[in-house]
N, C-alpha and C positions, 0 to 999 in steps of 0.2 A: 369628524377632525377634530375633536379635542383629544380622542382619546390616539389619534396617530402621532399628535405634535406630543402629549408628553411620552410617548412609545420612544421617542423621535430623541426627547431631550434628556430620558433614561439612560436612551446608547450612550449619547455622547458626555455625560456624566461618571458613567462605570469607565471607557474608556480614554476621558480626562485623568481618573483620579490614577492610573498609572503611569499619565506623564510627568517626567521629573526623579522618578527613584529608581531607572534603571540605573545597573554598574553605566560608568563611562568609561571606555577605552583608551580616551586623551586628556591627557591633563598640560597644563601650564607647568612650564621651568621655575620656580621659584624664583624671585628676588631678594638679591641681595646675597645670593651664591660671593665667594672671599675665595681669590684665587692665590694660593702662599708663595711668598716670597724667600729668596735669598737672605743668607746672612749680610749684614753693612756693617761694618766697621765703625761709621758713623753713628747708626742707627735712626738714618733715615728712610732706606727704602725696605728696608727690616730691618728685625733684631740683630743687636748687638751680638757677640758669644756668650757673652754673660746675660745678655735681655732672655737667650732661648734658652738656655738655663733655668731658668725660674717663674714659675708660676702661671705669668704672661700670654704666653707662649705655648704653642703642643706643634710635635715634629710630626707634618704628616708625610715623610719621604727624606732617603738620606740629601741633608744639606737641604731640605724644605720647612716652610713653618706656616703657622697660620695664627691668631689669636686665640687663646685657649678657649674663648668663647661661642666661637663657633661650632653650630652643632653639627656633630660629625655623624650622624644618625639619618641625616635628609643625603640619601639618594645621592643626586645630581651634585653635591660638594663632597661626596667621596668619587665622584665618577672625578671632578673638577683637580682634584686634589692628586690621585695616581697618577691624570694625561698630564702633570706637567714634569716625567719622568721620562714621557715616551723620549727613542730618539728619532731621528729628523723624517724617519721615513717608514715610524710606526703610527700607530691607530688605537681606541679603542675602538672592543670589540662587542657582537655576543648581545647580552641582553643589555652591559652600557651603553653600547652604540643608539640601539632603539629607545630607551629612555632618556638619551640626552638630547631624542628627539621629542619626545612629549608619548612616545608610548607607555602608559599606567600600567600595562600588566606588568611592564619588566622592572620590578620596584626591586631587585637588588638582594631578598631574603630567600631564605628557604627553610624551610619546620614550619609552617603557619607563620612566617613571621619573625621568629625567634632566632634565626642564624643568620649575620650578614654575609655577604660571599664576596670572598673578592674582585676586584675589577678586571674583567676579562680584557688583556692586551694582546697586541700585537708587536711584534722586537727585539731587538738583543739587549733586551736589557735583564737583571734575575727576578726571578719571582717572588714574594713576600707572604706574610699574612694578609694585604692590601691588597695585591696588585698578584692576581696570577694571568703570568707571559706566557705567548705559546711565538717559539719561533719557525711558524709555518711560511710557508712565504704570500707574500703580500704582495700584492703588482700591481701598482700606480693608479690604475684605473681602480682599486677595489676602496681605496682611499678619498677624502674630502676632510674637509675641515670644514665643521661646523659651528657658528658662534664660539671660535676662539678653539675650541679642540678637535685634534684630527680624530677622525671618527671611520672607520668600516662604512663603506657604500651600505645602503640597508638589504640587499643581497645577498654580501658578503655575511653582516654580523649578523644574520637572519642564519642563513647555513650553517656557522659556527656556532649559532644557539641550537639549532635541534640539535648538532655533532655532542654538545657540551651535554645536553638534559640525556642522550645516552635511550632514550625508550621513549617509545610511537608513542602513547597518547601524549605526555609532557613536550614532544616534538611537535605533532599536531597543533596541539593548544597555543605552542608559540604564533605556526602560524596561520591560525586563524586570531588571534589580537594584534598581531603587525597588522592583516590586513583591516580588521575592525579601527585600529587606530589612525586608519589610512595611508601609512607609508607605503604598501606594494602593493600588489595583484597577485592571486594567484600565480597568471599566466608568468608575468617578470618571474617572479621566484623559481615555478616550475622549468623555466627557461634557463636557468643560472642554474641551480641543480644536477640538468642534463647535460648543462658546456661541462662538469667537473667529475667526468665519468671515472677517474681515474684517486681522484681524491678520497683518504679517510672519513666513512661516516657517510658515503653517496647513497646506499643501502637502505640504510634510513633514511634520508631524507628526500629518497625518492616514496616512500609508501609513506612518510608523512604530509608531503605536495597531495599526494594522490586524495589523503582523505580530509585535509582542510577544504575552506571551503567561506565563500566570500561574506557573506551573511551569516555568522555569530558575534551576537553582541557581549558575550561574555564568556568567561573562563570556564565557570558551570555550564553553561548553552551548552560549550563544547564537549563538555566530560559527559553530560547524558547525553546526546548526539552519536556521542560514541561507545557507548553502553550501549545504545539502541542498532547500532551497528554491528559491530566488534560482537557483542554479547548475548544479546538477544537475537541478533541476523536480521536483520530486517529491511529492507530494500530503505534508502538512503533519505530522512522525511526535511522537506520544506522551512525551513526557518528563516520566523520572524517575516513572514511573508501575510499579509496583509487578506484579512479575512471577512466577508461580508455576508448581510443576507440579503434576498430577492430583490429588497426596496432600495437597494446600493449603500443602506445604513455599515458603517465601519465597527464588525462585531469585536476584533482586539488584532494584536500582532503576537500570535502563540509561540513559543519559545521553537516548539518541533510540532509539524504540522504533517498529518500523516493523510492523504487526502482519497486516498483508494477506502479505506477504513474508516472517513470520515472519525480519526482521532487528533484529539488535542493534549501535546506534553507541556506541563509548565514546571521550571524550576521556581522552587520559594526560600532565599534565603533567609537571613537577619532578619532583613528590612521588611518584610513578611508579616516579622509578630507584630509590627504598629497595630494599633488595631481600627484606626483610617485605610490602611493597605491592608489590612487582613479580610477587613466588609468589603473593599474593591474587588479581593480576590475570589470571594465569595458569587457575588454579586454579576463579575464577568463567566467565570463557571455557571452559573445559571442563565446565562445568556448562551452561553457556546450552547450545555443541553436543550434549552428551550429549542433553536435550530438545529436538533438532531446531531449533535457532535460528543461524543465517549471522549472525557476528559482523564488523567491521570496529573497527579504532582507531585515531584521529589524534592525533597530537602535537604540542605549542608550532611546531617547525619546518615543519611545513604549510600554518600557517596564512594564509603569506603566499600560496600559490599554490593560490588558490581552485581552478581548473579539474582540479588536478593533485589534490586531493580529492573533488571532483565525480566525475569516473572512477572513482576506486578504490567509493565509496558506488553506484553506479550497476553495476561488476564485481560485488560483494557483492551488490545485490539480481537480478542473472542468477544466480548461486547457491546463492539463498535457495530451499525449496522450495515454497512458495505452497499449502500443506496447508490445506484444509479444519477448521474447527474443529475439530470432532469427531473429527479424528484427531492434531489435537497433543498432542504430549505436558505442554504449558505452558499456562495459563489467566492472563487478566488479571481474574479470579472469584475475589475472597480467599474462606477459607474462613470456617468460622464463627463468628462473634467478633475474626474482624482487628476490628484499631483504627486502623492505618495507621502505626501509631509506632512499632512494633519497629527499631532499628539506621538508619533514617531519616537 
């Protein structure tokens, strides 16, 4: 009985050690954003023309200014600054609309965060290095105002973001991360895409929504899942599905899980180098292996070589045991009373 209690505590500690370290798909909009103002000859609601030329103000668009100390590296500030340029029937779209709603993945950068993207907008205004404007049709039902900023609806913004990305894997990741942030469901974006048959980019969007899932929790999980499917050409895995032992104790939520082979795939990012996190990772892998599961791990550097990762996946699957369900020491069946929230 004491040994059983000890094992139960060990299970709980290992799973708990993984809590609080996950990449979060949702972020709060920062406080202290500053709305741009027009010139004011009196210097009351905005700078005078002379003040605007001085060091205390920064021009963020033709005729629009913010105090020079306002941080233009904050992506939500950039969105707000460009939104004031919009015509009456315009709106921010693509990643900007999704980020304004709190989707963390859409940070408005590329090249690993080294380059800021111009804010994508719809409307009859000019593009510049701060705002990229499309004059594509923008129906009233595709537009809504969110906390003072005119935005494309989530489905329209996500459609535009897939088209903007222009390649299948980045487009799938966009859908996965919008879904992970709770902004949209796969059914909703699939329906939207299939009602836009004649629009530019529809073939790419159709392929992307067909590969997207409801249960990816980070962009790296999406990347390794796509390598599994597109490069290793394996059946779609389960993602972030709770796995238990036969006593009903939670073993963990593998990033990828192949229940046919009994194979666990995990992504180990930079945060996994922390000594405590690394110890928890090792202990959890031991826990999986103790229950007859084969494991493989993908690290960030691996993701540049899809073929190498695919070969590792295939090799791990060949080592897996492929046990019949009744012979497995693990199960996907939750214990009575399981509510799915423990350490998720």
